[in-house]
N, C-alpha and C positions, 0 to 999 in steps of 0.2 A: 504493500500500500504506500501511497505517497502522502506527505503532510505538507501544509502550507509553509512558505518561507517565513523566517523570523520577522522580516519587515512587514509582511501581511498581517501577522498576529498582533504586532505592536501597534499598527495603524488601525486595528479593529476591523479591517476588511474581511478577515476570516478568523475563525476560532481554532483552537488546538484540536477540537473534535472533528474538524473537517477532513476526515480521512476518506480516501476513496481508492479503489483498485487502480493500479498503474495501467495506463493505456499506452499502446505502442507509439502514439504521437508524442508522448512525453519525452521520448528519446531523441526527437528531432531537434530540439533546442531552438526552434523557430516556428513561426506560424506556417501551416501547410499552404502551399500554392494551389489555388483553385483554377482548374482549366475551364475555359469558356467553351462549352460544346458547340455553340453557334459558329465559332471560328473553324471548327473541324467539319461541320455539316456538309460543306460543299465538296469535301473529299469522299463523303460516305453516303449521304441521303440519296436513295434511289439508285445507288451504284452497286456493282459487284466488288467486294473487298476481300483480299486474300491476307491471311495471317499465318506466317510460318512459326513453328514452335508453339502452336496454339495450345498445347497441353501444359506448357510451362507456366511459371508464376507470372511473368510479364505478358506472354502471349494470351493466356486465359483472361487476364484482366483487360487487355486490349479488346478481346472479343466481347466482354461484358459492356465496356464503354461504347464500342461501335454499335452494338445491338440497340442501344438507346436512341441512336440517330436514324433508325429506319432504313438500313441498307436494303438493296434489292436482294442481296445474298451475301453471306459470309462463307468464304472457302477456308475451312480450318485445316491447315496442313500440319501434320505431326507424325512422329514415328513411335510414340508410346501409346498403345491402344487403350490402356486403362485410364490414363489421364485425359485422353481425348473423349473417351466414352463418358466420363464423369462431367466433362465440360458440356457435351451435347445434351445430357440429361438436364443439367442446370439451365441451359439456354432454352430448351424446349418448354421448361416449366415457367421461367421468368419472362421469356419473350416468344410466345407461341406463334406470333405472326411473322417472325423473322426466319426466312429459310437459311438453314446451315448445311453446307455440303462438306462432309468430312473427307479427308484424303490421308490415309496411312501411307506415308512415303518419306524417304530420307532425302533431304535437300541435295545430297551428293549424287543422287541418281538422276543424271541429266536427261535421260530418255523419259522417265516417268514425270519429272518436273515439267519438261517441255510439253508433254501431252496435257497436263493439268492446265497450264497457261493457255494452250490452244483451245481447250474445250470450254474454259470458263471466261477467258478474256477479261481479267480484272481491271478495274479503273485505278484502284489504289492497292498497294502492297505494303504490308508492315512485316519486315523480316526480323523475327525475334529468335529464330532457331540458332542455337550456338552452344558450345561448351563454355562454361563460365568459371569452373573451380580452378583457382590458380595452382595449388599444389598438385592436383591430379593431372593437370596438363603438362606440368614439368616432367611427369613420369610417362606421359603419353603424347609425345610431340607429334607423331604422325597423325594421330586421331584429331588433335587440335587443328592441324593444318587442313586435313581433309574436310572437317566439318565447318570450321570458321572461315577458311579462305576459299576452298573449292565450292562449298555450299553457297557462300555469298556470291561468288562469281556466277554460278548458275542462275541464281535469282536475279542478279543485276543484268546479265546478258539477255535472259528471256524477257525481262521487263522491257528492255530496249527493243527487242525483236517484235514483241507483241503490243507495242505502243501503250504500255502502262503509263498513265499520266503522272502518278505520284508514287514514289518509292521511299520508304523510311527504314533505314537500317538502325536497329537498336545496338549501339556500340557501348563502350565502357570508358570510364575515366582512366583505366589502366592502359589505354592506348596512347596516353600522353607520355612521351619519352619512355617507352615501355622497358621494363626491367624483367619481364616474365614472358614465357612462351604464349600464355593466353593473351596478354596485352599486345604482344608483337603480331599475333595472328589477326587480332581485331584491327590493328593499325593497317595491316595489309588489306584487310577487307574494306576498310574505309577508302583506301586508295583505289581499289577495284571499282567501287561504286562511283567515285569521283570521275574516273576515266570514262565510264559509260555515260554519266551525266553530261560530261563535256562533249562527247561524241553525238549524243542524241538531242542535246539542248533541252533536256527535261529537268524539272526541279526535284532531282533526287538528293536526299539529304541523309546524314548520319547524326544521331543524337547520342551523347555520352551520358550514361547513367552512372551514378555513384553506387554505394551499397544500398540495395533496395530493402527498406524496412518490411519485414514479414515475408520476404521471398523464401522459396524452398532452399534450405541449406545455409541461410544467413545466420549470423551470430545470435540473433534474437530467437 
């Protein structure tokens, strides 16, 4: 439980008895930033949207947020059948009017990924599929490269080929002057996305997340 600060007690703003369970937001040490959904609506509403890594912490939350904006369809790409199944059940219950097309596929499989792009023709793509655990990737360099670099190359190249209007790569702050294999692979992935964006003149972007509160495997 958390107790009020001493200055709050002395000022009379709160009493010593104001105990409450700790919430995850307490660890943020700042006010949460609220996203304005209206600014994102033009990328989503009435459009087909693809999310890779849809069964993961970030990918599944993206699907929940996107479902609120009434997309024509969400293409949920992932390779973990259990996590994808749970997401589908949740979305069907919470957003029954939003069509969700699951695709159990590895982003490294260029043949299958290309076929999904060809059949669904997404307007926007959110690429969250990645290996993220720093110590594990130090011990699995080849896997980090295959998933984070080759997988991103496939998504970026096919986005360009099939005229995807918006592509967002979920990257990491560890890509800044990387000192780890995971960070280095994500930095290369950002460069791959940049090269496709420059060639196609499309507004493709990378966003760098820090440690995500409450994500699977996080310290919390």
